[in-house]
C-alpha positions in Angstrom: 23.2 -3.3 12.2 22.8 0.4 11.7 21.6 -0.2 8.1 19.1 -2.8 9.2 17.7 -0.9 12.0 17.4 2.4 10.1 16.2 1.1 6.8 13.0 2.7 5.5 11.1 2.7 2.2 12.1 5.5 -0.2 9.6 6.9 -2.7 11.4 10.1 -3.6 14.4 10.0 -5.8 17.0 12.4 -7.2 17.3 12.8 -10.9 20.7 11.0 -10.8 21.7 7.8 -12.5 23.1 4.9 -10.6 26.7 4.3 -11.9 27.0 1.0 -13.7 29.7 -0.3 -11.3 27.6 0.5 -8.2 24.5 -1.2 -9.7 26.6 -4.2 -10.7 28.0 -4.6 -7.2 24.5 -4.4 -5.7 23.3 -7.1 -8.1 26.3 -9.3 -7.3 25.3 -9.1 -3.6 21.8 -10.2 -4.6 22.9 -13.4 -6.4 25.1 -14.4 -3.5 22.0 -14.8 -1.3 21.4 -18.3 0.1 19.3 -20.5 -2.2 18.0 -24.1 -1.8 20.3 -26.6 -3.5 22.2 -23.6 -4.8 19.9 -23.7 -7.8 19.0 -20.0 -7.9 15.5 -20.4 -9.3 15.0 -16.7 -10.0 15.8 -14.0 -12.5 16.0 -10.2 -12.2 14.7 -8.0 -15.0 16.6 -4.7 -14.9 14.4 -1.8 -16.3 16.1 1.5 -16.9 14.4 3.0 -20.0 12.0 5.8 -19.4 9.3 4.3 -21.5 9.4 0.9 -19.6 9.6 2.6 -16.2 6.6 4.8 -17.0 4.7 1.8 -18.3 5.3 -0.1 -15.0 4.3 2.9 -13.0 1.1 3.2 -14.9 0.4 -0.6 -14.5 1.0 -0.4 -10.7 -0.9 2.8 -10.3 1.9 4.6 -8.5 3.6 7.5 -10.3 6.7 7.6 -8.1 7.8 4.3 -9.6 8.6 6.0 -12.9 10.9 8.5 -11.1 13.2 5.8 -9.8 16.2 5.5 -12.2 16.3 1.7 -11.9 13.5 -0.8 -11.4 14.3 -4.5 -10.7 11.6 -7.1 -11.2 12.4 -10.3 -9.2 10.8 -13.4 -10.8 10.6 -17.0 -9.9 12.4 -18.6 -12.8 12.2 -22.4 -13.4 12.5 -21.9 -17.1 16.3 -21.6 -17.0 16.9 -24.7 -14.9 14.4 -26.6 -17.1 16.4 -25.6 -20.2 19.6 -26.6 -18.5 18.1 -30.0 -17.6 17.0 -30.5 -21.2 20.3 -29.6 -22.7 22.1 -32.1 -20.3 19.4 -34.8 -20.9 18.3 -34.8 -17.2 14.7 -35.5 -15.9 12.8 -32.4 -14.7 9.4 -32.0 -12.9 10.0 -28.9 -10.8 7.2 -27.0 -12.4 4.8 -29.6 -11.0 6.2 -29.7 -7.5 4.6 -27.6 -4.8 7.6 -27.9 -2.5 9.8 -26.4 -5.2 7.3 -23.6 -5.8 7.6 -22.9 -2.0 11.4 -22.7 -1.9 11.6 -20.9 -5.3 9.4 -18.2 -3.9 11.5 -18.0 -0.8 14.8 -17.8 -2.8 13.5 -15.0 -5.0 12.5 -12.9 -2.0 15.8 -13.6 -0.2 17.7 -12.4 -3.2 15.6 -9.3 -3.4 16.3 -8.5 0.3 20.0 -9.0 -0.3 19.8 -6.4 -3.1 17.8 -4.1 -0.9 20.4 -4.2 1.9 23.3 -3.9 -0.5 21.7 -0.8 -2.1 21.3 0.8 1.3 25.0 0.2 2.0 25.9 2.0 -1.2 23.8 5.1 -0.3 20.8 4.2 -2.4 17.2 4.2 -1.4 14.6 1.5 -2.3 11.0 0.5 -2.0 9.2 -2.8 -2.7 6.1 -2.8 -4.9 4.0 -5.9 -4.4 1.1 -4.9 -6.8 2.9 -6.6 -9.7 0.8 -9.6 -8.6 -2.3 -7.8 -9.9 -1.2 -7.7 -13.6 1.1 -10.7 -14.3 -0.1 -11.1 -17.9 0.6 -7.5 -18.7 4.1 -7.7 -17.2 4.7 -11.0 -19.0 3.9 -9.4 -22.3 5.8 -6.2 -21.7 9.0 -7.9 -20.5 8.7 -11.0 -22.6 8.7 -13.5 -19.8 8.8 -17.1 -21.0 6.7 -19.9 -19.5 7.8 -20.9 -16.0 8.9 -17.4 -15.2 6.5 -15.5 -12.8 6.8 -11.9 -11.4 7.1 -11.8 -7.6 8.1 -8.3 -6.5 9.3 -5.0 -8.0 12.1 -3.0 -6.3 12.6 0.7 -7.1 16.2 1.9 -6.7 17.7 5.4 -6.7 19.4 8.1 -4.7 16.9 9.4 -2.2 16.0 13.1 -1.9 15.7 12.4 1.8 15.5 9.4 4.0 12.2 9.0 5.8 12.4 7.7 9.4 12.0 4.0 9.9 8.5 2.9 10.8 7.7 1.3 14.2 7.5 -2.5 14.3 6.1 -5.1 16.6 8.7 -5.8 19.2 10.7 -8.9 19.8 8.5 -10.0 22.7 5.5 -10.0 20.4 7.1 -11.7 17.4 9.6 -14.2 18.9 8.4 -17.3 20.7 10.7 -19.4 22.8 10.6 -23.2 22.1 6.9 -23.2 21.2 4.2 -20.7 20.1 3.0 -18.5 23.0 -0.6 -17.1 22.8 -0.5 -13.6 24.1 -3.1 -12.3 26.5 -5.6 -10.0 24.9 -4.4 -6.9 26.7 -0.8 -7.7 25.9 -1.6 -8.2 22.3 -3.5 -4.9 22.0 -0.8 -3.0 23.9 1.8 -4.4 21.4 -0.2 -3.1 18.4 -1.0 0.2 20.1 2.7 0.7 20.7 3.5 -0.1 17.1 0.9 2.3 15.7 1.0 4.8 18.5 -2.8 4.6 19.0 -3.4 5.8 15.4 -7.1 6.9 15.2 -9.0 7.5 11.9 -11.7 10.1 12.0 -15.2 8.5 11.6 -17.0 9.9 8.5 -20.3 8.7 7.0 -18.5 7.4 4.0 -15.9 5.4 6.0 -18.5 4.0 8.3 -20.7 2.9 5.5 -17.8 1.2 3.7 -16.5 -0.7 6.8 -20.0 -1.8 7.8 -20.6 -3.1 4.2 -17.4 -5.1 4.4 -18.4 -6.5 7.8 -21.8 -7.6 6.6 -20.4 -9.3 3.5 -17.7 -11.1 5.5 -19.2 -11.9 8.9 -22.9 -10.9 8.7 -25.2 -8.3 10.2 -24.5 -9.1 13.9 -20.8 -8.6 13.4 -21.4 -5.3 11.5 -23.5 -4.1 14.5 -20.7 -5.1 16.9 -18.2 -3.2 14.8 -20.4 -0.1 14.6 -20.9 -0.2 18.4 -17.1 -0.4 18.9 -16.5 2.6 16.6 -19.2 4.6 18.3 -17.8 3.8 21.8 -14.3 4.7 20.8 -15.3 7.8 18.8 -12.9 6.8 16.0 -11.9 4.0 13.6 -9.0 2.0 15.0 -6.0 0.8 13.0 -7.2 -2.8 12.5 -10.6 -1.6 11.3 -8.9 0.8 8.9 -6.6 -1.9 7.6 -9.1 -4.7 7.1 -12.3 -2.8 6.6 -11.2 0.1 4.4 -7.6 -0.2 3.1 -7.0 -3.9 2.6 -10.7 -4.8 2.4 -11.5 -8.2 3.9 -14.3 -8.7 1.4 -12.0 -8.3 -1.6 -8.9 -10.2 -0.3 -10.1 -13.6 -1.4 -11.2 -12.3 -4.8 -9.4 -13.9 -7.8 -8.1 -17.0 -6.0 -9.4 -19.2 -8.8 -8.0 -16.8 -11.4 -4.5 -17.0 -9.8 -4.6 -20.7 -9.9 -5.6 -20.6 -13.6 -2.8 -18.1 -14.3 -0.2 -20.3 -12.6 -1.1 -23.1 -15.0 -1.1 -20.7 -17.9 2.4 -19.6 -16.8 3.5 -23.2 -16.9 3.2 -24.2 -13.2 1.1 -27.1 -12.1 1.9 -27.4 -8.4 -1.7 -27.9 -7.2 -2.4 -30.9 -9.4 -1.5 -34.5 -9.1 1.6 -35.0 -11.4 1.0 -37.4 -14.3 4.2 -38.3 -16.3 3.8 -37.4 -20.0 4.4 -41.1 -20.7 1.2 -42.0 -18.9 -1.1 -39.3 -20.5 -3.6 -41.0 -22.8 -3.1 -40.2 -26.4 -6.0 -38.3 -28.1 
Protein backbone atom coordinates (compact mmCIF):
# COMPACT_ATOMS: atom_id res chain seq x y z
CA UNK A 1 0.00 0.00 0.00
CA UNK A 2 2.87 2.35 0.79
CA UNK A 3 4.36 1.78 -2.67
CA UNK A 4 1.05 2.49 -4.39
CA UNK A 5 0.24 5.61 -2.39
CA UNK A 6 3.73 7.10 -2.67
CA UNK A 7 4.48 6.22 -6.30
CA UNK A 8 5.52 9.19 -8.47
CA UNK A 9 7.02 9.66 -11.93
CA UNK A 10 10.82 9.81 -11.95
CA UNK A 11 12.65 11.76 -14.66
CA UNK A 12 16.11 11.97 -13.09
CA UNK A 13 18.27 8.86 -12.94
CA UNK A 14 21.65 7.96 -11.48
CA UNK A 15 24.37 6.77 -13.84
CA UNK A 16 23.97 3.28 -12.46
CA UNK A 17 23.08 0.13 -14.34
CA UNK A 18 20.22 -2.08 -13.25
CA UNK A 19 21.63 -5.52 -12.32
CA UNK A 20 20.42 -8.21 -14.74
CA UNK A 21 18.85 -10.27 -11.94
CA UNK A 22 16.86 -7.27 -10.70
CA UNK A 23 15.63 -6.41 -14.19
CA UNK A 24 14.74 -10.03 -14.85
CA UNK A 25 12.67 -10.19 -11.66
CA UNK A 26 10.83 -6.98 -12.56
CA UNK A 27 10.03 -8.36 -16.02
CA UNK A 28 8.88 -11.67 -14.54
CA UNK A 29 6.42 -9.69 -12.40
CA UNK A 30 5.13 -8.00 -15.55
CA UNK A 31 4.37 -11.19 -17.43
CA UNK A 32 2.47 -12.54 -14.42
CA UNK A 33 -0.14 -9.80 -14.84
CA UNK A 34 -3.74 -10.88 -15.53
CA UNK A 35 -4.54 -11.31 -19.22
CA UNK A 36 -7.71 -12.24 -21.11
CA UNK A 37 -7.77 -15.95 -21.88
CA UNK A 38 -4.19 -16.11 -20.59
CA UNK A 39 -3.11 -15.29 -24.18
CA UNK A 40 -0.61 -12.51 -23.27
CA UNK A 41 -1.10 -10.48 -26.47
CA UNK A 42 1.87 -8.19 -25.82
CA UNK A 43 5.63 -7.98 -26.20
CA UNK A 44 8.18 -5.87 -24.34
CA UNK A 45 11.12 -4.46 -26.27
CA UNK A 46 14.00 -3.93 -23.83
CA UNK A 47 16.31 -1.10 -24.95
CA UNK A 48 19.65 -0.61 -23.18
CA UNK A 49 22.13 0.53 -25.84
CA UNK A 50 23.03 4.20 -25.64
CA UNK A 51 22.43 4.74 -29.36
CA UNK A 52 18.88 3.35 -29.23
CA UNK A 53 18.04 5.17 -26.00
CA UNK A 54 19.19 8.47 -27.46
CA UNK A 55 17.26 7.74 -30.64
CA UNK A 56 14.03 7.18 -28.73
CA UNK A 57 14.68 10.30 -26.63
CA UNK A 58 15.05 12.35 -29.81
CA UNK A 59 11.92 10.81 -31.36
CA UNK A 60 9.85 11.58 -28.26
CA UNK A 61 11.38 15.04 -27.81
CA UNK A 62 12.33 14.46 -24.16
CA UNK A 63 16.07 14.31 -23.44
CA UNK A 64 15.73 12.68 -19.99
CA UNK A 65 14.57 9.49 -21.72
CA UNK A 66 18.13 8.92 -22.93
CA UNK A 67 19.47 9.13 -19.38
CA UNK A 68 17.39 6.20 -18.14
CA UNK A 69 19.58 3.05 -18.23
CA UNK A 70 16.70 0.86 -19.42
CA UNK A 71 13.73 1.63 -21.66
CA UNK A 72 10.87 -0.83 -22.03
CA UNK A 73 8.53 -0.47 -24.98
CA UNK A 74 5.22 -2.26 -24.38
CA UNK A 75 3.52 -3.35 -27.59
CA UNK A 76 0.26 -5.04 -28.46
CA UNK A 77 1.45 -8.22 -30.15
CA UNK A 78 -0.99 -10.37 -32.11
CA UNK A 79 1.79 -11.51 -34.44
CA UNK A 80 3.12 -14.12 -32.01
CA UNK A 81 -0.28 -15.73 -31.40
CA UNK A 82 -1.01 -15.66 -35.14
CA UNK A 83 2.21 -17.53 -35.84
CA UNK A 84 1.38 -20.03 -33.11
CA UNK A 85 -2.07 -20.59 -34.60
CA UNK A 86 -0.55 -21.08 -38.05
CA UNK A 87 2.04 -23.57 -36.82
CA UNK A 88 -0.69 -25.55 -35.05
CA UNK A 89 -3.06 -25.27 -38.05
CA UNK A 90 -5.69 -23.31 -36.09
CA UNK A 91 -8.05 -20.63 -37.50
CA UNK A 92 -7.19 -17.06 -36.55
CA UNK A 93 -9.04 -13.73 -37.06
CA UNK A 94 -7.95 -11.74 -33.99
CA UNK A 95 -6.39 -8.92 -36.05
CA UNK A 96 -9.88 -8.27 -37.48
CA UNK A 97 -11.70 -8.31 -34.12
CA UNK A 98 -12.37 -5.03 -32.31
CA UNK A 99 -13.11 -6.78 -29.00
CA UNK A 100 -9.69 -8.44 -29.15
CA UNK A 101 -8.05 -5.10 -29.91
CA UNK A 102 -9.80 -3.78 -26.79
CA UNK A 103 -8.62 -6.54 -24.46
CA UNK A 104 -5.15 -6.67 -26.03
CA UNK A 105 -4.66 -2.99 -25.30
CA UNK A 106 -5.86 -3.52 -21.73
CA UNK A 107 -3.57 -6.52 -21.22
CA UNK A 108 -0.56 -4.57 -22.51
CA UNK A 109 -1.14 -1.68 -20.11
CA UNK A 110 -1.86 -4.00 -17.16
CA UNK A 111 1.48 -5.73 -17.81
CA UNK A 112 3.23 -2.35 -17.91
CA UNK A 113 1.72 -1.35 -14.57
CA UNK A 114 2.82 -4.62 -12.99
CA UNK A 115 6.36 -3.85 -14.14
CA UNK A 116 6.09 -0.29 -12.81
CA UNK A 117 5.00 -1.45 -9.34
CA UNK A 118 7.60 -4.21 -9.26
CA UNK A 119 10.30 -1.68 -10.20
CA UNK A 120 9.26 0.59 -7.33
CA UNK A 121 9.45 -2.35 -4.94
CA UNK A 122 13.07 -2.95 -6.03
CA UNK A 123 14.12 0.65 -5.38
CA UNK A 124 13.88 1.74 -9.01
CA UNK A 125 12.12 4.79 -10.39
CA UNK A 126 10.02 4.93 -13.54
CA UNK A 127 8.00 7.19 -15.81
CA UNK A 128 5.58 6.41 -18.61
CA UNK A 129 6.05 8.05 -22.02
CA UNK A 130 2.86 8.12 -24.08
CA UNK A 131 4.19 10.12 -27.05
CA UNK A 132 5.30 6.92 -28.79
CA UNK A 133 1.83 7.05 -30.38
CA UNK A 134 3.04 10.04 -32.44
CA UNK A 135 5.72 8.13 -34.35
CA UNK A 136 4.71 4.46 -34.67
CA UNK A 137 6.27 4.06 -38.11
CA UNK A 138 9.66 5.39 -36.95
CA UNK A 139 9.58 3.07 -33.94
CA UNK A 140 8.51 0.16 -36.11
CA UNK A 141 11.51 0.71 -38.38
CA UNK A 142 13.97 1.30 -35.53
CA UNK A 143 12.96 -1.72 -33.46
CA UNK A 144 12.00 -3.99 -36.39
CA UNK A 145 8.42 -4.56 -35.30
CA UNK A 146 6.62 -7.07 -37.55
CA UNK A 147 3.03 -6.64 -38.70
CA UNK A 148 0.39 -6.97 -35.98
CA UNK A 149 2.78 -5.51 -33.37
CA UNK A 150 1.93 -1.94 -32.32
CA UNK A 151 3.73 0.30 -29.77
CA UNK A 152 1.49 1.32 -26.86
CA UNK A 153 3.64 2.95 -24.16
CA UNK A 154 7.30 3.41 -23.23
CA UNK A 155 8.54 2.99 -19.64
CA UNK A 156 11.82 4.52 -18.47
CA UNK A 157 13.55 2.63 -15.64
CA UNK A 158 16.51 3.46 -13.45
CA UNK A 159 17.70 4.33 -9.97
CA UNK A 160 16.33 7.79 -9.11
CA UNK A 161 18.56 10.65 -8.03
CA UNK A 162 15.65 11.63 -5.77
CA UNK A 163 12.00 10.74 -5.50
CA UNK A 164 9.56 13.55 -6.26
CA UNK A 165 6.51 13.74 -4.01
CA UNK A 166 3.37 12.04 -5.35
CA UNK A 167 0.95 14.36 -7.15
CA UNK A 168 -2.51 15.05 -5.80
CA UNK A 169 -5.36 13.04 -7.33
CA UNK A 170 -9.12 13.37 -7.44
CA UNK A 171 -10.46 11.71 -4.30
CA UNK A 172 -12.48 8.52 -3.97
CA UNK A 173 -15.72 10.51 -3.59
CA UNK A 174 -15.18 12.10 -7.01
CA UNK A 175 -14.07 8.97 -8.85
CA UNK A 176 -16.01 6.09 -7.29
CA UNK A 177 -19.77 5.75 -7.91
CA UNK A 178 -21.96 3.42 -5.84
CA UNK A 179 -24.27 1.12 -7.83
CA UNK A 180 -24.76 3.65 -10.66
CA UNK A 181 -23.16 6.82 -12.04
CA UNK A 182 -23.74 9.86 -9.83
CA UNK A 183 -23.66 13.27 -11.51
CA UNK A 184 -21.88 15.66 -9.14
CA UNK A 185 -23.28 19.10 -8.41
CA UNK A 186 -21.35 21.89 -10.16
CA UNK A 187 -19.87 23.28 -6.95
CA UNK A 188 -18.89 19.83 -5.73
CA UNK A 189 -17.15 19.07 -9.03
CA UNK A 190 -15.25 22.35 -9.05
CA UNK A 191 -14.23 21.90 -5.42
CA UNK A 192 -12.88 18.41 -6.20
CA UNK A 193 -10.69 19.75 -9.01
CA UNK A 194 -9.60 22.78 -7.00
CA UNK A 195 -8.48 20.47 -4.20
CA UNK A 196 -6.56 18.32 -6.68
CA UNK A 197 -4.79 21.26 -8.31
CA UNK A 198 -4.70 23.47 -5.21
CA UNK A 199 -6.25 26.35 -7.16
CA UNK A 200 -3.37 26.45 -9.66
CA UNK A 201 -3.50 29.75 -11.51
CA UNK A 202 -1.59 30.59 -14.70
CA UNK A 203 -0.64 34.19 -15.27
CA UNK A 204 -2.50 35.80 -18.17
CA UNK A 205 -0.17 37.06 -20.91
CA UNK A 206 -1.10 38.37 -24.35
CA UNK A 207 0.46 35.33 -26.00
CA UNK A 208 -1.42 32.85 -23.81
CA UNK A 209 -4.70 34.69 -24.14
CA UNK A 210 -4.34 34.88 -27.91
CA UNK A 211 -3.60 31.15 -28.12
CA UNK A 212 -6.48 30.00 -25.92
CA UNK A 213 -9.00 32.27 -27.66
CA UNK A 214 -7.87 30.99 -31.05
CA UNK A 215 -8.48 27.43 -29.85
CA UNK A 216 -11.91 28.41 -28.49
CA UNK A 217 -12.92 30.00 -31.81
CA UNK A 218 -11.85 26.99 -33.84
CA UNK A 219 -13.57 24.46 -31.58
CA UNK A 220 -16.71 26.22 -30.30
CA UNK A 221 -17.00 29.53 -32.18
CA UNK A 222 -16.74 33.24 -31.42
CA UNK A 223 -19.44 33.36 -28.73
CA UNK A 224 -17.64 30.70 -26.66
CA UNK A 225 -14.31 32.50 -27.15
CA UNK A 226 -15.85 35.69 -25.74
CA UNK A 227 -17.26 33.72 -22.79
CA UNK A 228 -13.81 32.26 -22.09
CA UNK A 229 -12.17 35.69 -22.33
CA UNK A 230 -14.75 37.11 -19.91
CA UNK A 231 -14.05 34.29 -17.41
CA UNK A 232 -10.27 34.87 -17.61
CA UNK A 233 -10.75 38.62 -17.16
CA UNK A 234 -13.11 38.15 -14.19
CA UNK A 235 -10.73 35.66 -12.52
CA UNK A 236 -7.57 37.59 -13.32
CA UNK A 237 -5.82 34.36 -14.34
CA UNK A 238 -6.07 31.29 -16.60
CA UNK A 239 -7.51 28.38 -14.65
CA UNK A 240 -6.23 24.80 -14.82
CA UNK A 241 -8.89 23.50 -17.22
CA UNK A 242 -8.28 26.42 -19.59
CA UNK A 243 -4.55 25.79 -19.40
CA UNK A 244 -4.91 22.06 -20.07
CA UNK A 245 -7.37 22.16 -22.95
CA UNK A 246 -6.64 25.57 -24.42
CA UNK A 247 -2.83 25.69 -24.23
CA UNK A 248 -1.19 22.41 -23.21
CA UNK A 249 -3.39 19.65 -24.68
CA UNK A 250 -5.01 21.88 -27.27
CA UNK A 251 -8.63 20.98 -28.01
CA UNK A 252 -8.28 22.08 -31.64
CA UNK A 253 -5.39 19.66 -32.22
CA UNK A 254 -6.67 16.66 -30.24
CA UNK A 255 -8.79 15.18 -33.08
CA UNK A 256 -6.05 15.75 -35.68
CA UNK A 257 -4.81 12.60 -37.34
CA UNK A 258 -7.76 10.33 -36.50
CA UNK A 259 -8.01 9.17 -40.12
CA UNK A 260 -4.24 8.72 -40.25
CA UNK A 261 -4.28 6.50 -37.16
CA UNK A 262 -6.98 4.34 -38.69
CA UNK A 263 -4.89 4.05 -41.86
CA UNK A 264 -1.79 3.24 -39.79
CA UNK A 265 -3.65 0.51 -37.91
CA UNK A 266 -4.44 -1.17 -41.21
CA UNK A 267 -0.86 -0.72 -42.36
CA UNK A 268 0.30 -2.43 -39.16
CA UNK A 269 -1.99 -5.34 -39.97
CA UNK A 270 -5.05 -4.54 -37.85
CA UNK A 271 -8.51 -4.28 -39.42
CA UNK A 272 -10.75 -3.96 -36.36
CA UNK A 273 -12.90 -1.17 -37.82
CA UNK A 274 -13.94 -3.00 -40.99
CA UNK A 275 -16.44 -5.74 -41.61
CA UNK A 276 -14.53 -9.02 -41.68
CA UNK A 277 -14.52 -10.87 -44.99
CA UNK A 278 -12.99 -14.37 -44.93
CA UNK A 279 -10.19 -14.71 -47.49
CA UNK A 280 -12.17 -17.53 -49.11
CA UNK A 281 -14.91 -15.01 -49.99
CA UNK A 282 -12.67 -12.24 -51.37
CA UNK A 283 -13.22 -12.04 -55.15
CA UNK A 284 -10.18 -12.97 -57.18
CA UNK A 285 -8.70 -10.22 -59.35
